[in-house]
N, C-alpha and C positions, 0 to 999 in steps of 0.2 A: 633245173639246176643253172646257178649262174655261173659265168665264166669267171675267171680271175679278173679279167679287164672290167666285167660288169659290176662285180663286188667292190672292186677298187673304187670305181664312179660312185657306187651306192654309198660306201663309207665316207669318200670326200663330200659327197652331198649332204649326208646326215650330219657330218662333223661341222660343215659351214652353216647348216640351219639350227643345230645346237648352239654354235658359237653365236649365230645372230640373235638367238632366243635370250641367251646369257647376256650378250651386249645390250639387247633391248631391256632386259630388266634392270641390269646396271645403270643404264641412261634414266630409265623411268625412277629408279629409287634415288639416283643423284638429282634428278630434276626435283622429284619430291621433296628432298632434303633440302635442296636450294629454296623451293617454294616456301617450306614451312620456316626456315630461317629468315627468309626476306618479308614473312609476314608478322615477325615479332616486333614489338613495340621499339625496342633498341634499335632493330634495322630501320625502322620507319625515320626515327629522330636523327639518324646520320644524314639524311637527305633534307629532310623538312627541317629547315633550320631557322623557322620561325621563333623569335626570341621568347615567346610565350606559349607555345604550342603543348609543350610537355607540362608546364607549370599549371595552365588553366584546365588542362584534362584531369590531373591529380586533385584539382578542386572542385570539379564537377561531381554530379550525383552519379555518373557513370563509374566513378572511381571511388570517392568518399560517400559511402552511404552506410546504412545500418546492417544491411544484409551481408555486407563483405563482398558482393560481386563485383568484380572488375570486368569494363568492357573495354576491348582492346581496338587499336587503330582500324585493322581489317574489318572488324565486327560492324563499324558504321560506315567506313569509306568504299567497302566494296559490296556487290550483291552477295546474299548468303551462299555458303558453299553448296547447299541444296540445289542451286541453280549452276551447276557445274560450269557450262559454257560461257555463261554471262560472266561468273565469278573470275574465271581464269583470263578471259579476253579483257576484262576490265582490268584486271591486275597487270597484264602483259603492256596494255595501252598506257596506263597512267604510271607503271614503272619506267617505262622509257621516258615518258614526259618529264618525270621528276630527276632521272639521271641526267638527262640533257640539260635541265635547268640547272642542277646542281654543278655540273662541269662547265658550262658556257655562260651562265647567267650570274650577275653580282646581287646577292640577296639584299645588299643596301638599297637597291633600287625598286625592291619590291614594295608595292601598297599594302602592307599587311592589314590596316584598318578596313580597306575596301574588300579585302579577301574574307573577312570575318562576316560580312554583310549577309542577309539572307538571300540576295540575288545570286551572290557567287557560291554560297553553300549548297545551295538546292542542286547544283551540278554533280557535287560529289559526295552526297548523302542519299543512296537510293530507298525510297520509301520502303522497299520490301525487306530491307535489313532492318528497319525498326521493328516492322510486324513480325519479324521471324523470332524476336525476343518478346516482344509486348503481345502476346496472345489474349490477355485479358484486359479490355480497356475500362472495365469498371471493378477496378480492385476494392478490397475492404477498405475503409477509410477515405475514399474519394469524396470530395464535397460537392454540393449541388451545382456550382458553376463548372466543374469537371465533367459531371455527368452530362449536363446540357451540351457542353463544348463536344464531348465524344459522340454523343448522339448526333449532333450535327454533322461530325466528321464521317460517321458511318453512313449517312443518308446521301451525302453530298461529295464523298471521296473521289469517284470516278467521274462525276457531271462536272464539277468545279475543278478537277486536278489539285485537291488538297493534299499536301504532305504534313507529316508529324513535325517537321522542324519549322513550318509556318508559325507554330505556337510553341515549339520547345527549342529554339535555337541555342539555348545555352546548355542543353542536357550533356553534350559531349566536351564542351570548353566553357568554363564558367565566365560570366562576364558580369561585374557588379553593376554595370549600367544598363542591363536587360532585365525586363520583368514581364511575366506573364501573370496576369490577374488584376484585379480591380485596384486602381491607383487610389491611394488614401490622400485626403487634402493636405495634411501636414508634409506630405513628401514634395510638393511642388508649389502650393499657394505662394504668392508673394507677400512677404511680412516685412514690414519696417520696424525696427525695435524702437527708434526713436520716434514717436509720435508727434514730437514738435516740428518735424519735417513735412508734416502732412499738409497738403494745400487746402485752404478753407474754400476757395472759389475758384472756378475755371479762368482762364485767361479771356480779359474783355478785347474783342476785336473791333477797332474803330475805324480801319482804313485797309485797302487792298494791299497789303505787304506781307512778307514772311512773318510766321508768329510761332510762338512755342507754347503749345497747349500744357495745361496742367490739370491732372484729374484730382477732383476734389476727394479728400478723404484718403489721399495715398500720397507718395513721394515721386509718383511717376510724371515724367514730361516727355514729350516728343515734338518734333518740328514739323511743321506745316508749310510748304511751299506755295507761294501765289503763282498760279499759271494764268497767263494772260489770255483774253479773248482772242480767237482767231479763225482762219480758214486754212485748210490743208488738203493734201491730196491723200486720201485713205485708200490701202492696198499696196499692191505691187504690179509693175508691168509684166507682160508676158515672158520679156527677154531677161528678167531678174533670174539669176541662177536659184534653182529650188524653188521657184514660183509654184503655187498651187490654185487650182481653180476657183478655191473659195476666197480668194485674195483679190479678185477682179469682179466686175471692171473698177479699174480706179475711178473714184468720184469724190467731188469736192464737198467737204464737210464743215460747217461753221459752227463754232462752239462759244457758249458764253464763258466767261472767266470763272475759275473754280480754285480751291485750295486742294493740294493732294499732299499725302504724307510723303516726307523725304525718304522713308525707309519701309520696307514690308512691315507690318504688324510684329512686334517682337513677342518672346516669351513672357517678359516682364509685363508687358501690356495685357497679355491674352491671360496669364495666371492671376492677373488682378482682376479682371472681369469675371473669371471663373471663381475665385474666392468670395466675390461679393454675391455671387448670384446663382452659384450652383444649387442644384435640387436632386434629391433622390427620386423624385417624382419623372414622369416620363409623358410627354406630348404626344398622344395618337398622330401617327403620320396623316391620317385622313383628314383629322382636324387641322394640321399643320398646313396644308396645301390646299384645302378647301377654298374655292373661289380666289385663288391667287392671293391668299390672305397671310398674315404673320401675326404673332402675338401681340397684345397690347402692351406698349412700351411701360405703361403704368405698373405692370405686373410681370416684369422681365424675369424669365425663369432661365436660369443658365444651364450649362451642360451637364448630364449626368456624368458620373466619374468614368473614364476610359480603361479599357484593358491595356496594362503595359504602360511603358512610357513613351507618350506621344513623341517627346524630343529625341528618341532613339537612343538615348544616352550622350548625345553629341554636346549636350550644354543647353543652358537656356540663357538668360540675360538679353543680349542684343541680337542673338541669332533669331531668324524669322520663326514665328509660330507655325506649326504645321500639323496636318492630317484632320483638321477639322473640316467638317462638311461645309458647303455653302451656306445652309440653313445657320450653322454655327457662325460664320462670318456675318452674316446678316443681323443677327441676334446681337453680336457684339457692337455692331454700328448702333443699333437701337439703344442698347445700354449706355453706350458713349454719349450718344445724343442726350439720353436723359440726365445723366449726371453733369454734363456740360452746358445745357442749354443751347447748343448748336444743332445743325443738322448735318450729322455724319452719315456717310452711306458708300456702298462700294461703287467703284468708277463705271460709267457705260462703257462699252468697248471702244467707242469713238474717243473718248477722253482719254482711255488708257493709251491708244496708239498715237494720238497728238502729244501726249505728255512724253511718252517714250522717244517719239522722234527730236523733241525738243527744237523744233524749226527746220530739221534737216529733210531730204527727200531721198536719201540713201538706204540701202539694205540695212545698215546699221547707223547709229548715230555718231560713230567714229568712223575714221579711214578704214577702208578694207573691202573685200569682195567676198561673198560666202564660198565660193570656190578654193579661196587661199586657206579657208580655215576647216573645211569640211573633212570629217572622217570616212565619209561615204565614197564608193567607188573600189574597184579592183586595185588600181595603183597606189591608192592611198595606204593599203598594207605595208608598203615597202618605202615609204617616206613620212617625215615627221611635219606636222601641220606649222605653219608660221604663227605662234601663239603670243609673240611679244606685245602687238597691239591689242587684240581682243582680250588678253588675260589681264590687261590693265582695268577692263569695264566691266567684265562678264566672268561670272563663276559657271563653267560649263563642263562637259566630261573631260576634257583635257587638262583641267587643273583644280578639279574640286574635291580630288581624294574621296569622291563618292559621298559626299555629305554636304549639307548646307555650310555657309560661311558667315562670319559676323561683317557687317557693312564696311568696316575700316578695311577690307581686303580689296575694294575695288574704287575707281574714281566715280565722280558723278557725270550725269549726262547733262548737256547745254543748259537744262532747266534747273540743275541742282539736285536730281533724283538720283538715288543710287540703286542698283540691283534691278532697274526696270527689265533688263534682259538676264535671264539665268537665275541661279540660285533656287527660287521656287516659282512654279507656275502661280499667277495671280488670278483670282476669282474676278469676274466682271458681272454687271447688273443684268445684262442681256442674256437671252437665251440663244443657243445656236442654230444659225440656219445657214446651210452652205451657200444658198441663192441671196442671202441677205442684201449684198451690195447691189445686185441686179435689179432688186426690188426698190431699193431705197433711192438711188439715184443721188443727185445733188441734194442735200437736206441740211437742216439745221437741228442741232442737238438731238439726233437719233437715239432711240432706245427700243430694241426688239425684245419683245416680251409675250411669248405664245404661251395660252394656259396649259395647254397638252404639255410642252417642254419643260414647264415648271414642274408640274407634277411628277415628270420622269427626271429631275434634277439635271436636263440637258443644258446647262450654263456654260457660257463661253469662259475659256480659260486663256491667258496670255502670258507670254514671255519665255516660255520654255523654263527648264529647271537644270539643276546640278548634274544630272545625267544626259542632258540635250547635246546633240551634235550642234555645231555651229550653224548649221543650214535651219535649224528650228528655232534659234534664238534671234532671228531677223525680226526687225520692227512690225513687219506685215503678217508674220506668221501666225496662224490661227489654230485653236485647239478647243476640246470641250471635255466636260466631266464625264469619264467613264465610270459610272455610278456602281453598276454591278460587278464589275472588274475591281473598283477600289474597295469594296465592302465583302468580297465573297468569304473571307475568313471568320467574319464576325458571327460567333455562334449564338448571339443573344435573339431571342423571339420576343417582340419583333426586334429587328436589327437597330442599332443606334441610329438617331437622325442627328448626332452631334459629331460623332468621330468615325473616320474612315480607317479601317484596319490593314489595308493594302496599297497604300500611297504614301510616300514621305515627301515627295517634293511638291506639295501643294500648300498655298498660303494666301494672303492677301495684303493689299494697302487700301488705305481709306482715302475718301474725298470729302471735303466739308464745303458746303454750299455758302455763298456769300451771304 
């Protein structure tokens, strides 16, 4: 028998326990309802003030489709609810970030175009969410290209870390400038309506001075700059900020004079080459690279059609042509040599650095030190780089808006060349060797060409691109083709020898021998 005192204690304890349970249930129900409310599309659009987010979603196949199925914001931007912990932890983390941005940041300063690029989107589209809805990758009506692509995805998803939006970026937000599928000639090829503007002959060069080349059978012209012969110090000293081992030792290089294009090869130029030479055929890679050879220029076969828009929807014209392989760039030079009667080619690495420096021996061809402009280092997170000078000459991460720019956005270097640094990386004729400078020493007109490196597409690229930190657009900074990484999402078998699927900031400029 309980005493009255013990009974009173028992009743109080039971009451508090019941009250706690009721409170817990109420809190749970309230939290759940709050979660449900803040998972609605209307709730998302209150904080996400992107001017086109809702409109493009309603134009996408995730909203406007024949089945009438509506895919909502949280269906794509959060892990599926079956992964409870991941779903709600991501919701809490992203929700707090969104509220903070909404309250304390100015949406007018957001780089909306950059946020719609794949590099940003992959952070906010869990691949598990795609697969949670799309169980069948081979639905009725899928075409042969789709079957090939999805088979490739299934075989390589984990090995290559492939994601659905790598190929279906516009599934949730419609983008008229995005395309997944084989490009058609009429969508891109340069065509001048007035054929009376077509040039009959190429420019005749009789002296060593700047000239404007004209491509016969087209209305295309481009400027070539006369680069004088000379000797320069190639590489960077150990004391230079952000110096890397492959940039040393400094050695004297003597070069003969040559002509170099004022600009990186433009889309107007490259699409002209494409339209004149494109072929549905395919040259087997083992034949292309056998014995370090290239096709006979008398039978130049141009690129097979690419998947999607190689210009990324940024526009053509005078913007630099991008995403072609080194082989595609070399073939362009062979075609241009054939139609103009001159000898066009890619620059050697030494010619490129000599031209980029324009007679200077400093990290850049303009005033400034790399440390002043770099985004690297802990303290750089709390201060803005001094971009006044560098932004006059270089399209890089701090001013590019995450895309290439037209040449009128920068000033020329002392030789009169534009975008030698930044904008797009530029192919060189040399294959990459980290020890090249140690092996070469002082030399004349060097060209490093290793047969195995040619087969592996291990070519030098120079200049950095629009995503590069200022440290990587120094005149001496070296880099090389990352072939496997740059073509990992290409589902074709064999993979394209003409186009890269996973790099945007690669292009080239050309040299003409006297």
